[in-house]
PDB file as gemmi writes it, atoms N, CA and C in Angstrom:
CRYST1    1.000    1.000    1.000  90.00  90.00  90.00 P 1                      
ATOM      1  N   MET A   1      87.192  62.265 -80.046  1.00  0.00           N  
ATOM      2  CA  MET A   1      87.109  61.131 -79.149  1.00  0.00           C  
ATOM      3  C   MET A   1      87.683  59.912 -79.865  1.00  0.00           C  
ATOM      4  N   SER A   2      88.582  59.199 -79.211  1.00  0.00           N  
ATOM      5  CA  SER A   2      89.199  58.045 -79.852  1.00  0.00           C  
ATOM      6  C   SER A   2      88.592  56.748 -79.317  1.00  0.00           C  
ATOM      7  N   THR A   3      88.834  55.674 -80.037  1.00  0.00           N  
ATOM      8  CA  THR A   3      88.345  54.364 -79.661  1.00  0.00           C  
ATOM      9  C   THR A   3      89.444  53.613 -78.919  1.00  0.00           C  
ATOM     10  N   VAL A   4      89.080  52.931 -77.859  1.00  0.00           N  
ATOM     11  CA  VAL A   4      90.036  52.116 -77.114  1.00  0.00           C  
ATOM     12  C   VAL A   4      90.124  50.760 -77.819  1.00  0.00           C  
ATOM     13  N   THR A   5      91.338  50.355 -78.141  1.00  0.00           N  
ATOM     14  CA  THR A   5      91.554  49.087 -78.833  1.00  0.00           C  
ATOM     15  C   THR A   5      92.213  48.084 -77.895  1.00  0.00           C  
ATOM     16  N   ARG A   6      92.279  46.846 -78.359  1.00  0.00           N  
ATOM     17  CA  ARG A   6      92.976  45.823 -77.579  1.00  0.00           C  
ATOM     18  C   ARG A   6      94.424  46.236 -77.360  1.00  0.00           C  
ATOM     19  N   ALA A   7      95.038  46.792 -78.403  1.00  0.00           N  
ATOM     20  CA  ALA A   7      96.436  47.225 -78.293  1.00  0.00           C  
ATOM     21  C   ALA A   7      96.580  48.306 -77.221  1.00  0.00           C  
ATOM     22  N   ASN A   8      95.612  49.241 -77.148  1.00  0.00           N  
ATOM     23  CA  ASN A   8      95.646  50.270 -76.103  1.00  0.00           C  
ATOM     24  C   ASN A   8      95.566  49.635 -74.715  1.00  0.00           C  
ATOM     25  N   LEU A   9      94.682  48.664 -74.568  1.00  0.00           N  
ATOM     26  CA  LEU A   9      94.514  48.013 -73.267  1.00  0.00           C  
ATOM     27  C   LEU A   9      95.760  47.223 -72.880  1.00  0.00           C  
ATOM     28  N   VAL A  10      96.366  46.536 -73.845  1.00  0.00           N  
ATOM     29  CA  VAL A  10      97.598  45.791 -73.573  1.00  0.00           C  
ATOM     30  C   VAL A  10      98.693  46.759 -73.150  1.00  0.00           C  
ATOM     31  N   GLU A  11      98.815  47.872 -73.842  1.00  0.00           N  
ATOM     32  CA  GLU A  11      99.840  48.858 -73.513  1.00  0.00           C  
ATOM     33  C   GLU A  11      99.608  49.436 -72.112  1.00  0.00           C  
ATOM     34  N   HIS A  12      98.343  49.660 -71.776  1.00  0.00           N  
ATOM     35  CA  HIS A  12      98.004  50.174 -70.443  1.00  0.00           C  
ATOM     36  C   HIS A  12      98.415  49.159 -69.365  1.00  0.00           C  
ATOM     37  N   LEU A  13      98.088  47.893 -69.580  1.00  0.00           N  
ATOM     38  CA  LEU A  13      98.498  46.847 -68.629  1.00  0.00           C  
ATOM     39  C   LEU A  13     100.022  46.789 -68.515  1.00  0.00           C  
ATOM     40  N   TYR A  14     100.678  46.837 -69.651  1.00  0.00           N  
ATOM     41  CA  TYR A  14     102.142  46.784 -69.677  1.00  0.00           C  
ATOM     42  C   TYR A  14     102.756  47.924 -68.860  1.00  0.00           C  
ATOM     43  N   SER A  15     102.257  49.130 -69.060  1.00  0.00           N  
ATOM     44  CA  SER A  15     102.854  50.281 -68.380  1.00  0.00           C  
ATOM     45  C   SER A  15     102.470  50.361 -66.905  1.00  0.00           C  
ATOM     46  N   ARG A  16     101.279  49.922 -66.544  1.00  0.00           N  
ATOM     47  CA  ARG A  16     100.821  50.021 -65.151  1.00  0.00           C  
ATOM     48  C   ARG A  16     101.282  48.864 -64.276  1.00  0.00           C  
ATOM     49  N   VAL A  17     101.224  47.658 -64.812  1.00  0.00           N  
ATOM     50  CA  VAL A  17     101.489  46.476 -63.995  1.00  0.00           C  
ATOM     51  C   VAL A  17     102.950  46.050 -64.082  1.00  0.00           C  
ATOM     52  N   GLY A  18     103.584  46.330 -65.208  1.00  0.00           N  
ATOM     53  CA  GLY A  18     104.995  45.974 -65.345  1.00  0.00           C  
ATOM     54  C   GLY A  18     105.234  44.596 -65.925  1.00  0.00           C  
ATOM     55  N   LEU A  19     104.188  43.937 -66.403  1.00  0.00           N  
ATOM     56  CA  LEU A  19     104.371  42.649 -67.071  1.00  0.00           C  
ATOM     57  C   LEU A  19     104.876  42.900 -68.485  1.00  0.00           C  
ATOM     58  N   SER A  20     105.358  41.854 -69.131  1.00  0.00           N  
ATOM     59  CA  SER A  20     105.780  42.004 -70.522  1.00  0.00           C  
ATOM     60  C   SER A  20     104.552  42.271 -71.390  1.00  0.00           C  
ATOM     61  N   ARG A  21     104.780  42.790 -72.581  1.00  0.00           N  
ATOM     62  CA  ARG A  21     103.653  43.037 -73.489  1.00  0.00           C  
ATOM     63  C   ARG A  21     102.968  41.717 -73.837  1.00  0.00           C  
ATOM     64  N   HIS A  22     103.764  40.665 -73.996  1.00  0.00           N  
ATOM     65  CA  HIS A  22     103.186  39.354 -74.315  1.00  0.00           C  
ATOM     66  C   HIS A  22     102.291  38.871 -73.179  1.00  0.00           C  
ATOM     67  N   ASP A  23     102.769  38.957 -71.948  1.00  0.00           N  
ATOM     68  CA  ASP A  23     101.965  38.529 -70.795  1.00  0.00           C  
ATOM     69  C   ASP A  23     100.717  39.397 -70.643  1.00  0.00           C  
ATOM     70  N   SER A  24     100.865  40.696 -70.867  1.00  0.00           N  
ATOM     71  CA  SER A  24      99.717  41.602 -70.787  1.00  0.00           C  
ATOM     72  C   SER A  24      98.678  41.225 -71.833  1.00  0.00           C  
ATOM     73  N   SER A  25      99.146  40.890 -73.032  1.00  0.00           N  
ATOM     74  CA  SER A  25      98.243  40.478 -74.105  1.00  0.00           C  
ATOM     75  C   SER A  25      97.532  39.177 -73.750  1.00  0.00           C  
ATOM     76  N   MET A  26      98.253  38.234 -73.181  1.00  0.00           N  
ATOM     77  CA  MET A  26      97.660  36.951 -72.795  1.00  0.00           C  
ATOM     78  C   MET A  26      96.594  37.134 -71.718  1.00  0.00           C  
ATOM     79  N   ILE A  27      96.857  38.003 -70.747  1.00  0.00           N  
ATOM     80  CA  ILE A  27      95.884  38.272 -69.685  1.00  0.00           C  
ATOM     81  C   ILE A  27      94.622  38.890 -70.272  1.00  0.00           C  
ATOM     82  N   LEU A  28      94.783  39.883 -71.139  1.00  0.00           N  
ATOM     83  CA  LEU A  28      93.626  40.539 -71.742  1.00  0.00           C  
ATOM     84  C   LEU A  28      92.820  39.552 -72.577  1.00  0.00           C  
ATOM     85  N   GLU A  29      93.490  38.759 -73.402  1.00  0.00           N  
ATOM     86  CA  GLU A  29      92.782  37.782 -74.240  1.00  0.00           C  
ATOM     87  C   GLU A  29      92.052  36.753 -73.388  1.00  0.00           C  
ATOM     88  N   SER A  30      92.670  36.341 -72.290  1.00  0.00           N  
ATOM     89  CA  SER A  30      92.044  35.384 -71.386  1.00  0.00           C  
ATOM     90  C   SER A  30      90.781  35.976 -70.751  1.00  0.00           C  
ATOM     91  N   LEU A  31      90.879  37.217 -70.308  1.00  0.00           N  
ATOM     92  CA  LEU A  31      89.735  37.897 -69.705  1.00  0.00           C  
ATOM     93  C   LEU A  31      88.598  38.063 -70.709  1.00  0.00           C  
ATOM     94  N   LEU A  32      88.921  38.549 -71.899  1.00  0.00           N  
ATOM     95  CA  LEU A  32      87.883  38.742 -72.923  1.00  0.00           C  
ATOM     96  C   LEU A  32      87.272  37.410 -73.350  1.00  0.00           C  
ATOM     97  N   GLY A  33      88.098  36.370 -73.406  1.00  0.00           N  
ATOM     98  CA  GLY A  33      87.592  35.046 -73.742  1.00  0.00           C  
ATOM     99  C   GLY A  33      86.632  34.519 -72.690  1.00  0.00           C  
ATOM    100  N   ALA A  34      86.969  34.719 -71.418  1.00  0.00           N  
ATOM    101  CA  ALA A  34      86.102  34.262 -70.325  1.00  0.00           C  
ATOM    102  C   ALA A  34      84.766  35.000 -70.366  1.00  0.00           C  
ATOM    103  N   ILE A  35      84.804  36.312 -70.605  1.00  0.00           N  
ATOM    104  CA  ILE A  35      83.566  37.095 -70.697  1.00  0.00           C  
ATOM    105  C   ILE A  35      82.739  36.614 -71.883  1.00  0.00           C  
ATOM    106  N   SER A  36      83.366  36.441 -73.030  1.00  0.00           N  
ATOM    107  CA  SER A  36      82.664  35.989 -74.236  1.00  0.00           C  
ATOM    108  C   SER A  36      82.019  34.620 -74.029  1.00  0.00           C  
ATOM    109  N   ASN A  37      82.756  33.700 -73.416  1.00  0.00           N  
ATOM    110  CA  ASN A  37      82.228  32.353 -73.183  1.00  0.00           C  
ATOM    111  C   ASN A  37      80.986  32.383 -72.308  1.00  0.00           C  
ATOM    112  N   ARG A  38      81.002  33.197 -71.261  1.00  0.00           N  
ATOM    113  CA  ARG A  38      79.839  33.299 -70.369  1.00  0.00           C  
ATOM    114  C   ARG A  38      78.635  33.890 -71.100  1.00  0.00           C  
ATOM    115  N   LEU A  39      78.893  34.914 -71.910  1.00  0.00           N  
ATOM    116  CA  LEU A  39      77.801  35.535 -72.659  1.00  0.00           C  
ATOM    117  C   LEU A  39      77.227  34.571 -73.694  1.00  0.00           C  
ATOM    118  N   GLU A  40      78.096  33.815 -74.374  1.00  0.00           N  
ATOM    119  CA  GLU A  40      77.631  32.814 -75.347  1.00  0.00           C  
ATOM    120  C   GLU A  40      76.771  31.758 -74.672  1.00  0.00           C  
ATOM    121  N   ALA A  41      77.067  31.452 -73.411  1.00  0.00           N  
ATOM    122  CA  ALA A  41      76.297  30.463 -72.656  1.00  0.00           C  
ATOM    123  C   ALA A  41      74.994  31.054 -72.119  1.00  0.00           C  
ATOM    124  N   GLY A  42      74.753  32.346 -72.391  1.00  0.00           N  
ATOM    125  CA  GLY A  42      73.517  32.982 -71.955  1.00  0.00           C  
ATOM    126  C   GLY A  42      73.574  33.548 -70.550  1.00  0.00           C  
ATOM    127  N   GLU A  43      74.750  33.576 -69.950  1.00  0.00           N  
ATOM    128  CA  GLU A  43      74.903  34.100 -68.599  1.00  0.00           C  
ATOM    129  C   GLU A  43      75.190  35.594 -68.638  1.00  0.00           C  
ATOM    130  N   SER A  44      74.934  36.268 -67.533  1.00  0.00           N  
ATOM    131  CA  SER A  44      75.281  37.680 -67.393  1.00  0.00           C  
ATOM    132  C   SER A  44      76.680  37.784 -66.806  1.00  0.00           C  
ATOM    133  N   VAL A  45      77.373  38.866 -67.135  1.00  0.00           N  
ATOM    134  CA  VAL A  45      78.704  39.124 -66.591  1.00  0.00           C  
ATOM    135  C   VAL A  45      78.648  40.471 -65.891  1.00  0.00           C  
ATOM    136  N   LYS A  46      78.858  40.456 -64.564  1.00  0.00           N  
ATOM    137  CA  LYS A  46      78.815  41.686 -63.776  1.00  0.00           C  
ATOM    138  C   LYS A  46      80.222  42.054 -63.345  1.00  0.00           C  
ATOM    139  N   LEU A  47      80.639  43.265 -63.709  1.00  0.00           N  
ATOM    140  CA  LEU A  47      81.926  43.803 -63.281  1.00  0.00           C  
ATOM    141  C   LEU A  47      81.611  44.912 -62.287  1.00  0.00           C  
ATOM    142  N   SER A  48      81.803  44.620 -61.018  1.00  0.00           N  
ATOM    143  CA  SER A  48      81.445  45.541 -59.955  1.00  0.00           C  
ATOM    144  C   SER A  48      82.071  46.916 -60.175  1.00  0.00           C  
ATOM    145  N   GLY A  49      81.267  47.951 -60.049  1.00  0.00           N  
ATOM    146  CA  GLY A  49      81.737  49.314 -60.231  1.00  0.00           C  
ATOM    147  C   GLY A  49      81.819  49.731 -61.685  1.00  0.00           C  
ATOM    148  N   PHE A  50      81.550  48.796 -62.615  1.00  0.00           N  
ATOM    149  CA  PHE A  50      81.623  49.104 -64.043  1.00  0.00           C  
ATOM    150  C   PHE A  50      80.269  48.903 -64.702  1.00  0.00           C  
ATOM    151  N   GLY A  51      79.742  47.673 -64.639  1.00  0.00           N  
ATOM    152  CA  GLY A  51      78.440  47.424 -65.234  1.00  0.00           C  
ATOM    153  C   GLY A  51      78.199  45.947 -65.463  1.00  0.00           C  
ATOM    154  N   THR A  52      77.085  45.660 -66.118  1.00  0.00           N  
ATOM    155  CA  THR A  52      76.677  44.286 -66.371  1.00  0.00           C  
ATOM    156  C   THR A  52      76.416  44.081 -67.850  1.00  0.00           C  
ATOM    157  N   PHE A  53      77.029  43.040 -68.404  1.00  0.00           N  
ATOM    158  CA  PHE A  53      76.759  42.616 -69.774  1.00  0.00           C  
ATOM    159  C   PHE A  53      75.777  41.467 -69.694  1.00  0.00           C  
ATOM    160  N   SER A  54      74.754  41.477 -70.529  1.00  0.00           N  
ATOM    161  CA  SER A  54      73.819  40.363 -70.553  1.00  0.00           C  
ATOM    162  C   SER A  54      73.309  40.160 -71.973  1.00  0.00           C  
ATOM    163  N   VAL A  55      72.744  38.977 -72.202  1.00  0.00           N  
ATOM    164  CA  VAL A  55      72.200  38.628 -73.502  1.00  0.00           C  
ATOM    165  C   VAL A  55      70.682  38.651 -73.387  1.00  0.00           C  
ATOM    166  N   ARG A  56      70.053  39.324 -74.324  1.00  0.00           N  
ATOM    167  CA  ARG A  56      68.594  39.414 -74.333  1.00  0.00           C  
ATOM    168  C   ARG A  56      68.087  38.822 -75.636  1.00  0.00           C  
ATOM    169  N   GLN A  57      67.022  38.070 -75.557  1.00  0.00           N  
ATOM    170  CA  GLN A  57      66.421  37.474 -76.747  1.00  0.00           C  
ATOM    171  C   GLN A  57      65.350  38.413 -77.294  1.00  0.00           C  
ATOM    172  N   LYS A  58      65.465  38.725 -78.578  1.00  0.00           N  
ATOM    173  CA  LYS A  58      64.450  39.559 -79.225  1.00  0.00           C  
ATOM    174  C   LYS A  58      63.603  38.671 -80.114  1.00  0.00           C  
ATOM    175  N   GLY A  59      62.321  38.875 -80.073  1.00  0.00           N  
ATOM    176  CA  GLY A  59      61.405  38.069 -80.869  1.00  0.00           C  
ATOM    177  C   GLY A  59      61.341  38.531 -82.308  1.00  0.00           C  
ATOM    178  N   GLU A  60      60.652  37.732 -83.103  1.00  0.00           N  
ATOM    179  CA  GLU A  60      60.450  38.095 -84.512  1.00  0.00           C  
ATOM    180  C   GLU A  60      59.516  39.296 -84.600  1.00  0.00           C  
ATOM    181  N   ARG A  61      59.793  40.153 -85.569  1.00  0.00           N  
ATOM    182  CA  ARG A  61      58.923  41.305 -85.783  1.00  0.00           C  
ATOM    183  C   ARG A  61      58.973  41.697 -87.248  1.00  0.00           C  
ATOM    184  N   ILE A  62      58.091  42.570 -87.614  1.00  0.00           N  
ATOM    185  CA  ILE A  62      58.044  43.050 -88.993  1.00  0.00           C  
ATOM    186  C   ILE A  62      58.781  44.380 -89.069  1.00  0.00           C  
ATOM    187  N   GLY A  63      59.711  44.471 -90.007  1.00  0.00           N  
ATOM    188  CA  GLY A  63      60.434  45.711 -90.246  1.00  0.00           C  
ATOM    189  C   GLY A  63      60.045  46.267 -91.610  1.00  0.00           C  
ATOM    190  N   ARG A  64      60.602  47.391 -91.927  1.00  0.00           N  
ATOM    191  CA  ARG A  64      60.280  48.007 -93.212  1.00  0.00           C  
ATOM    192  C   ARG A  64      61.576  48.484 -93.866  1.00  0.00           C  
ATOM    193  N   ASN A  65      61.729  48.146 -95.149  1.00  0.00           N  
ATOM    194  CA  ASN A  65      62.867  48.636 -95.916  1.00  0.00           C  
ATOM    195  C   ASN A  65      62.666  50.133 -96.119  1.00  0.00           C  
ATOM    196  N   PRO A  66      63.564  50.970 -95.576  1.00  0.00           N  
ATOM    197  CA  PRO A  66      63.346  52.418 -95.655  1.00  0.00           C  
ATOM    198  C   PRO A  66      63.382  52.968 -97.085  1.00  0.00           C  
ATOM    199  N   LYS A  67      64.071  52.269 -97.971  1.00  0.00           N  
ATOM    200  CA  LYS A  67      64.150  52.741 -99.350  1.00  0.00           C  
ATOM    201  C   LYS A  67      62.879  52.467-100.139  1.00  0.00           C  
ATOM    202  N   THR A  68      62.368  51.233 -99.985  1.00  0.00           N  
ATOM    203  CA  THR A  68      61.222  50.815-100.800  1.00  0.00           C  
ATOM    204  C   THR A  68      59.898  50.818-100.043  1.00  0.00           C  
ATOM    205  N   GLY A  69      59.969  50.775 -98.716  1.00  0.00           N  
ATOM    206  CA  GLY A  69      58.750  50.722 -97.919  1.00  0.00           C  
ATOM    207  C   GLY A  69      58.178  49.320 -97.795  1.00  0.00           C  
ATOM    208  N   VAL A  70      58.844  48.323 -98.380  1.00  0.00           N  
ATOM    209  CA  VAL A  70      58.365  46.950 -98.340  1.00  0.00           C  
ATOM    210  C   VAL A  70      58.588  46.367 -96.948  1.00  0.00           C  
ATOM    211  N   GLU A  71      57.555  45.686 -96.427  1.00  0.00           N  
ATOM    212  CA  GLU A  71      57.674  45.041 -95.120  1.00  0.00           C  
ATOM    213  C   GLU A  71      58.488  43.765 -95.251  1.00  0.00           C  
ATOM    214  N   VAL A  72      59.393  43.543 -94.278  1.00  0.00           N  
ATOM    215  CA  VAL A  72      60.205  42.333 -94.251  1.00  0.00           C  
ATOM    216  C   VAL A  72      60.241  41.799 -92.827  1.00  0.00           C  
ATOM    217  N   PRO A  73      60.224  40.462 -92.680  1.00  0.00           N  
ATOM    218  CA  PRO A  73      60.306  39.912 -91.323  1.00  0.00           C  
ATOM    219  C   PRO A  73      61.738  40.022 -90.790  1.00  0.00           C  
ATOM    220  N   ILE A  74      61.859  40.397 -89.531  1.00  0.00           N  
ATOM    221  CA  ILE A  74      63.149  40.413 -88.846  1.00  0.00           C  
ATOM    222  C   ILE A  74      63.136  39.204 -87.924  1.00  0.00           C  
ATOM    223  N   LEU A  75      64.065  38.295 -88.135  1.00  0.00           N  
ATOM    224  CA  LEU A  75      64.083  37.022 -87.414  1.00  0.00           C  
ATOM    225  C   LEU A  75      64.450  37.217 -85.949  1.00  0.00           C  
ATOM    226  N   PRO A  76      64.020  36.275 -85.096  1.00  0.00           N  
ATOM    227  CA  PRO A  76      64.408  36.345 -83.677  1.00  0.00           C  
ATOM    228  C   PRO A  76      65.926  36.254 -83.560  1.00  0.00           C  
ATOM    229  N   ARG A  77      66.467  36.936 -82.561  1.00  0.00           N  
ATOM    230  CA  ARG A  77      67.916  36.937 -82.393  1.00  0.00           C  
ATOM    231  C   ARG A  77      68.287  37.307 -80.966  1.00  0.00           C  
ATOM    232  N   ALA A  78      69.524  37.032 -80.646  1.00  0.00           N  
ATOM    233  CA  ALA A  78      70.073  37.408 -79.335  1.00  0.00           C  
ATOM    234  C   ALA A  78      70.838  38.715 -79.517  1.00  0.00           C  
ATOM    235  N   VAL A  79      70.692  39.620 -78.566  1.00  0.00           N  
ATOM    236  CA  VAL A  79      71.425  40.884 -78.604  1.00  0.00           C  
ATOM    237  C   VAL A  79      72.175  41.070 -77.291  1.00  0.00           C  
ATOM    238  N   LEU A  80      73.325  41.698 -77.382  1.00  0.00           N  
ATOM    239  CA  LEU A  80      74.134  41.984 -76.209  1.00  0.00           C  
ATOM    240  C   LEU A  80      73.709  43.321 -75.630  1.00  0.00           C  
ATOM    241  N   VAL A  81      73.497  43.345 -74.318  1.00  0.00           N  
ATOM    242  CA  VAL A  81      73.048  44.553 -73.633  1.00  0.00           C  
ATOM    243  C   VAL A  81      74.069  44.883 -72.546  1.00  0.00           C  
ATOM    244  N   PHE A  82      74.404  46.160 -72.414  1.00  0.00           N  
ATOM    245  CA  PHE A  82      75.290  46.604 -71.341  1.00  0.00           C  
ATOM    246  C   PHE A  82      74.553  47.619 -70.491  1.00  0.00           C  
ATOM    247  N   ARG A  83      74.531  47.380 -69.193  1.00  0.00           N  
ATOM    248  CA  ARG A  83      73.963  48.336 -68.233  1.00  0.00           C  
ATOM    249  C   ARG A  83      75.087  48.839 -67.354  1.00  0.00           C  
ATOM    250  N   PRO A  84      75.422  50.121 -67.469  1.00  0.00           N  
ATOM    251  CA  PRO A  84      76.492  50.647 -66.613  1.00  0.00           C  
ATOM    252  C   PRO A  84      76.052  50.682 -65.159  1.00  0.00           C  
ATOM    253  N   SER A  85      77.025  50.527 -64.262  1.00  0.00           N  
ATOM    254  CA  SER A  85      76.722  50.613 -62.834  1.00  0.00           C  
ATOM    255  C   SER A  85      76.419  52.071 -62.481  1.00  0.00           C  
ATOM    256  N   GLN A  86      75.801  52.260 -61.335  1.00  0.00           N  
ATOM    257  CA  GLN A  86      75.506  53.621 -60.878  1.00  0.00           C  
ATOM    258  C   GLN A  86      76.804  54.402 -60.675  1.00  0.00           C  
ATOM    259  N   LEU A  87      77.830  53.727 -60.190  1.00  0.00           N  
ATOM    260  CA  LEU A  87      79.134  54.366 -59.990  1.00  0.00           C  
ATOM    261  C   LEU A  87      79.701  54.888 -61.313  1.00  0.00           C  
ATOM    262  N   LEU A  88      79.631  54.077 -62.364  1.00  0.00           N  
ATOM    263  CA  LEU A  88      80.120  54.506 -63.671  1.00  0.00           C  
ATOM    264  C   LEU A  88      79.276  55.656 -64.210  1.00  0.00           C  
ATOM    265  N   ARG A  89      77.959  55.562 -64.050  1.00  0.00           N  
ATOM    266  CA  ARG A  89      77.088  56.658 -64.503  1.00  0.00           C  
ATOM    267  C   ARG A  89      77.429  57.956 -63.792  1.00  0.00           C  
ATOM    268  N   ASP A  90      77.658  57.876 -62.484  1.00  0.00           N  
ATOM    269  CA  ASP A  90      78.020  59.071 -61.720  1.00  0.00           C  
ATOM    270  C   ASP A  90      79.339  59.653 -62.207  1.00  0.00           C  
ATOM    271  N   ARG A  91      80.309  58.776 -62.459  1.00  0.00           N  
ATOM    272  CA  ARG A  91      81.611  59.254 -62.950  1.00  0.00           C  
ATOM    273  C   ARG A  91      81.475  59.913 -64.317  1.00  0.00           C  
ATOM    274  N   MET A  92      80.649  59.349 -65.176  1.00  0.00           N  
ATOM    275  CA  MET A  92      80.455  59.904 -66.515  1.00  0.00           C  
ATOM    276  C   MET A  92      79.780  61.271 -66.460  1.00  0.00           C  
ATOM    277  N   ASN A  93      78.955  61.467 -65.449  1.00  0.00           N  
ATOM    278  CA  ASN A  93      78.230  62.735 -65.304  1.00  0.00           C  
ATOM    279  C   ASN A  93      78.924  63.708 -64.366  1.00  0.00           C  
ATOM    280  N   GLY A  94      80.140  63.382 -63.947  1.00  0.00           N  
ATOM    281  CA  GLY A  94      80.916  64.292 -63.121  1.00  0.00           C  
ATOM    282  C   GLY A  94      80.476  64.367 -61.680  1.00  0.00           C  
ATOM    283  N   SER A  95      79.697  63.386 -61.194  1.00  0.00           N  
ATOM    284  CA  SER A  95      79.248  63.440 -59.807  1.00  0.00           C  
ATOM    285  C   SER A  95      80.008  62.483 -58.911  1.00  0.00           C  
ATOM    286  N   GLU A  96      81.164  62.022 -59.363  1.00  0.00           N  
ATOM    287  CA  GLU A  96      81.963  61.088 -58.558  1.00  0.00           C  
ATOM    288  C   GLU A  96      82.369  61.724 -57.238  1.00  0.00           C  
ATOM    289  N   THR A  97      82.728  62.991 -57.266  1.00  0.00           N  
ATOM    290  CA  THR A  97      83.197  63.641 -56.045  1.00  0.00           C  
ATOM    291  C   THR A  97      82.097  63.737 -55.003  1.00  0.00           C  
ATOM    292  N   VAL A  98      80.857  63.892 -55.455  1.00  0.00           N  
ATOM    293  CA  VAL A  98      79.736  63.970 -54.514  1.00  0.00           C  
ATOM    294  C   VAL A  98      79.602  62.654 -53.768  1.00  0.00           C  
ATOM    295  N   ALA A  99      79.661  61.528 -54.485  1.00  0.00           N  
ATOM    296  CA  ALA A  99      79.536  60.219 -53.844  1.00  0.00           C  
ATOM    297  C   ALA A  99      80.729  59.950 -52.930  1.00  0.00           C  
ATOM    298  N   THR A 100      81.929  60.338 -53.356  1.00  0.00           N  
ATOM    299  CA  THR A 100      83.129  60.114 -52.558  1.00  0.00           C  
ATOM    300  C   THR A 100      83.091  60.955 -51.293  1.00  0.00           C  
ATOM    301  N   GLU A 101      82.701  62.213 -51.418  1.00  0.00           N  
ATOM    302  CA  GLU A 101      82.641  63.098 -50.240  1.00  0.00           C  
ATOM    303  C   GLU A 101      81.583  62.610 -49.256  1.00  0.00           C  
ATOM    304  N   ALA A 102      80.435  62.150 -49.759  1.00  0.00           N  
ATOM    305  CA  ALA A 102      79.376  61.680 -48.871  1.00  0.00           C  
ATOM    306  C   ALA A 102      79.829  60.450 -48.105  1.00  0.00           C  
ATOM    307  N   SER A 103      80.542  59.542 -48.774  1.00  0.00           N  
ATOM    308  CA  SER A 103      80.970  58.324 -48.075  1.00  0.00           C  
ATOM    309  C   SER A 103      82.081  58.623 -47.072  1.00  0.00           C  
ATOM    310  N   SER A 104      82.920  59.617 -47.338  1.00  0.00           N  
ATOM    311  CA  SER A 104      83.997  59.923 -46.392  1.00  0.00           C  
ATOM    312  C   SER A 104      83.454  60.615 -45.135  1.00  0.00           C  
ATOM    313  N   HIS A 105      82.302  61.317 -45.240  1.00  0.00           N  
ATOM    314  CA  HIS A 105      81.698  61.953 -44.073  1.00  0.00           C  
ATOM    315  C   HIS A 105      80.995  60.954 -43.177  1.00  0.00           C  
ATOM    316  N   ASP A 106      80.622  59.796 -43.749  1.00  0.00           N  
ATOM    317  CA  ASP A 106      79.906  58.781 -42.977  1.00  0.00           C  
ATOM    318  C   ASP A 106      80.824  58.013 -42.054  1.00  0.00           C  
ATOM    319  N   ARG A 107      82.121  58.107 -42.222  1.00  0.00           N  
ATOM    320  CA  ARG A 107      83.061  57.298 -41.421  1.00  0.00           C  
ATOM    321  C   ARG A 107      83.299  57.844 -40.077  1.00  0.00           C  
TER     322      ARG A 107                                                      
END                                                                             
């Protein structure tokens, strides 16, 4: 399994949309910047059909050094959380066709 990089995404935009690589890179950077700015401001970012990114505050707690067993405080911090949409979960589990077939019968 490989990792998707910014370069992969730029290349995908370039080949699918037909923009220059530079323009594709600018669009991707702009999108990622907008998402990052919203998350830094504590807002959630919902991408319909994909999922929701949100920031959650974790309180202080006591942790333990696994090597020594000594207790250490873990300071409060913000963590990024991603919740995939039901559509993405279905696609990941191979049930996309079931949802598509059911919706086409309803028409």
